[in-house]
N, C-alpha and C positions, 0 to 999 in steps of 0.2 A: 480696488479690491484687495484686502489683506491676503498674504501668502498662506497657503495651507501648510500647517506646521508639522506634518507627519510624512514619513516616507511610505507611499502606497505599497511598496514591495516588502515592507517589514511586517511579517505575519504576526509578530508579537504585539503589534499596536492594535489590531482589530480594525482594519482599514475602513470597512463599510460603516461601522458604528461611529467611528471618530469623524468620518467625512460628513455624515448626515448631521451630526451634532454641530460641526463647524459651520456648514452652510446655513443651518437654521439660525445659529447665532448671528451670522453676517446679515441674513435677511431680517432678523428681528431688529438689528441695529438700524438698517435702512428704514424699516417701518417706523421705528421710534423717531428717527430724524424727520420723516415725512409728517408725522403727527405734530412734532414741535414746530416745524416750519409752517404748517397749515394754521396752527393756533396763532402763531406770531403774525402772519399775514392777515388773518381774519381780524385780529385785534387792531392792526394798523388801519385796515380798511374801515372798520366800524367807527374809529375815532378820528378819521381824517376826511377832509373833503375829497371828492373824486373829480379832479380836473380831467380834461379831455385825454391827456396822455395815459390815464389809468385804463382807458379803453383797450390799449395794447395788452394789458394784463388780463383782460377778460376773454381774449381770443386764444383758443387752445391750439395744439399742434396740427389739428385737422382743419383749422380755419373757422371753427364754430365759435361765434361770439356768445358769451354767457352774460347774464344780467349783472353779475358782479365778479370781480377777481376772485372773491371767496368761493363763488359757485364753480368757477373754472378750476380752482385748486382742489375743491372737493371732488370734482369729476376726475382730475388727474390722480388724486389719492385713491379713489375707488378703483380706477384702472390699474394702478400699481399694486393695490391690494389683491386684485384678481390675478394679476401676473405672479405675485408672490405665492398665492395659494397654488396656482398651476405649477410653478417652479418647484415648490416643496414636494408636491405630489409626484412630479416627474422624477425629481432627484431620488425620492424614496423608492420608486419603482426601479430606477436604474441601480441604486445601491443594493437592493435586494437581488437583482440579477448578478451584480458583481460578486456579492457574497456567495451566491450559489455557485458561480464559476470558480471562486477561490476554494470553496469546499470540495468541489469535484476535483480540482487540481491537487488539493492536499490529499484527497483519497487516492488519487491515481499515482502520485509521486511521493507518498509518505516516506520519511526518512531519507529522501534523496535517491531512492531506488527507481530505476526504470522497471518496466514490466519484465519479469524474469520467467523464462520458460525452462522447466526442469524436466530432463529426460528420465522417465520412470523406469528404473532397471535398464537404463540405456534406451536406445531407440527400439524398444521391445515390440512395437507394432510391426517392425520390419525384420529385425534380427533376433536370434535366440536371446531371451532376457538374461541380463546380468552376465554377459560374456564380453570378451574384448571386442568382438565384432559389433555388438550392440553399442558399446561405448564409442567406438570409432565412427560408426554410422551416425550417432547422435551429434558428435562434434562436427562431422561433415555436413549435417543437415542444418546446423546453426543453433542448436539448443544452447542456452546460456550456462546451464549447470547440469550435473549428473547425480542421480540418486542410485543407490544400490543397497542391498541387504548384506549384512556381514555375520558369518557364523565361524565357529572355531573347529578345526579338524581334530581328530583323535590325538594327533601329535603336536597340537598347539599352534597351528598356523591359521590366521584369519583368512577366510575365503569368501567369495561373493556368490551367494545363492539365497533365494527367498524362502523356500519351503524347508521344514525340518528334515524332510527326507529328499532323496534324489529321484524318487519315482516319477514325478510328473514331468520333469524337464530333461531327464537323461535316459539312457538305455540301461541304467542300473536300478537297484532298489536298496532301501535301508536308510538309517539315520545318518545325517551328515557328520555329526559329532562322534559317530562310531567308526568313521573311516579316516585313514591317514590321508595326507595330501596326495601321496602317490596313487592311492586307490581312487581318490576323487578325480584326479586329473587323467586317469586311464579311461574315464567314462566319456561318452559322446553326448555333449549338452545341446545337440541340435534337434532333439526329439520333436519340438513344436515347430521348428523351421528347418526341415530336412535338407533344404538346398544350401544350408550352412554346415554340411556334414563335416565332422571332425572338430567342431567347436568344443572348447574345454571350459571347465569351471576355473575361473581365474583366481589368483590370490588377491587379497585386498591391496597388497603392495603393488601388484601389477596394475590394478585399477588406479591407484594414486599416480603411478608413473604415466599412464595414458592421459590423465586429467591435467597434468602439469603443463601450464602455458595455454590451456584451452578452456578452462572452466572458471566462471565467476565464483561459484561456491561448489563444494561437494556436500552431499547429503547421505552419509552412511547411516543405516538403521541397524541397531544392535538386535540380533535375533537369538538364535540358540548358541549356548556355550556349555563348557564342561562345568564351570563354576563362575561366580561373579569375578573371581580373580583374573579371569581371561579378558575382562574388559580393558585391563591395562595393556594387553597386547595390541588392541586396536588403537588406543590412545598413543602409545609409543610410536606406532608407524605414522600416525597423523603428524606428530611433532617432528619425527625424523625427516619427513618430506616437506616440512614447512607449511602445513595447511591449517595450523591451529587457529588462525584468525579468519580463515575463509572456510570454516567447516561448521555445518549444523549437524550435530550427531543426534539421531532420533531414537525414540523408544516409546512404546506404550507402557513400559514398566518404569515408573518414575524413580524407583530405588536405583535402577541402573544409571539413570542420569545423575543422581546424587553422587554415585561413585565416580563418574566422569568428572564432576566438578571437584571432588576431593583430589583427583589426580592432576587436573589442569584448570587454571582460572580463565583461560582465554577462549576455549572452545565454546561455541554457542550451543545451548541445549535446545533440542526440538521436541516439544511435547505433543505426541500424537493423540488425537481424541475424536469423538464423534457425538457427544451429548453434552447437555448443559452442566450437569454436576461435575463432569470431568473438566469442562472448560473453566469453570470457576476455580477448581482445584489447581489447574495448570496456571491460571492467571495469578493466583496468590503465590505460587512457587516462583514464577518468573519475576514478579514484583520484588520478592525477597532476594532472589539471586542477582537480578539486574542484567542478565545476559542470556536471554532465551527468546524463542518464538513459538507460536502455536502452529501446529500442522494438523489441519482439520479435514475430515471427510467433507467434500464440497457441498453436498446437499444440506448438511447441517448449517453451513454458513448462508446458503441461499434462503433457507427457511427462517434464519435468525439474523438478518442483516444488521440489526442494531448492535450486535456483538462486535462487529468490526470497529465501530466507533468506541465502544467500551474498551477494547484492547488498545486502540490507537491513543486514547486519552492517557493511557499508562505508558506510552512509548513502546508498545509491544506490537510486532508485526505478525501477520498471518499468512501462511501458505496453505494451499488446498491440494487434495489428491482425490481421484485421478480423473482428469477431464479430457475427453476426446470429442467434444462437440463445440463447433465455432459459436453456435448460439448461446451455449451455457457460458463459454468464456466471456462473451460480451456482457452477459448478465452479471458475472462475477466482477468484471471491470467496473460496472456501474455502482456496485456497492463498496468498491474500494480495495478489492483484492489485487495484490501486485505480484504474487508468486503462485504459479500453477504448475503442477506435475501432469505430464501427459505421456501416453504411449506412442502418440503420433505427432508429427510436426505440422502437417498441413491442416490445422484446425482453426485457422483464422487469427493466428497470433501476430 
């Protein structure tokens, strides 16, 4: 049997397709040899006397004696032909199964990443969202990465808070960008989780310091600012703390991401979206830029699973938000999603 000339672990080869082509060629060669041998023996038998020793040639492997050696060879040939058909059908089924497993493996571990669980605003299901307590709880719970929202205070300091106002999450009221850092940090950010009384709105730099040595990636989202010039304040801190190659900076405002790229070539841009037209727009921008991922609302991906393969063919990864169901996470895994944001850790990850 000739040696299979390809490495089955080399995904660039197309293992399943190459393997079935190779085995078919080998079997065709065997079939061709059988035909030639049969014709040659038939010719000898037809043109030569049949002494008693030819009887041995008429007996097959099962001990059945045939009228002529030619009949016995015909029977052997037909048996081998049936085995050939069975073998090719079996190999075809097995190769399809191999290809399916390879596809599932590629979907699950695209780009060499293991599944990544991202703490949405920290461990916000347990601690006050986007506070140091939430970030530390997320790390202790085993989240791989931390997401947070970033806004700029009235005196130009990046801080971690989701809403444009402080009303929902603190005991204060008013716009974040209208308050100084001192005013923001005088507020109690435990409004939604009162047993963390005294929690403060942290600075973005404090978030970066907590993440150091504990996070695979950081996922800051650009929210409210005084002007687009403030984006440089966020980028400067990312670079200062050495996160530029482990940072996915997110935004729904793609002009903000363009500014990030003009400021730094290494930071990965995260395009937030939830519909098809925005997906196509983001895909085009990432293909042009060469360093970005899609961050989608999860139901959009579940309803449009083919888009995962569309993105992957371009070398573009997808993360989804915000999933707190073990059943949904399993469904996302099956379509190839490798990055998921959650408010809780015990959701079957």
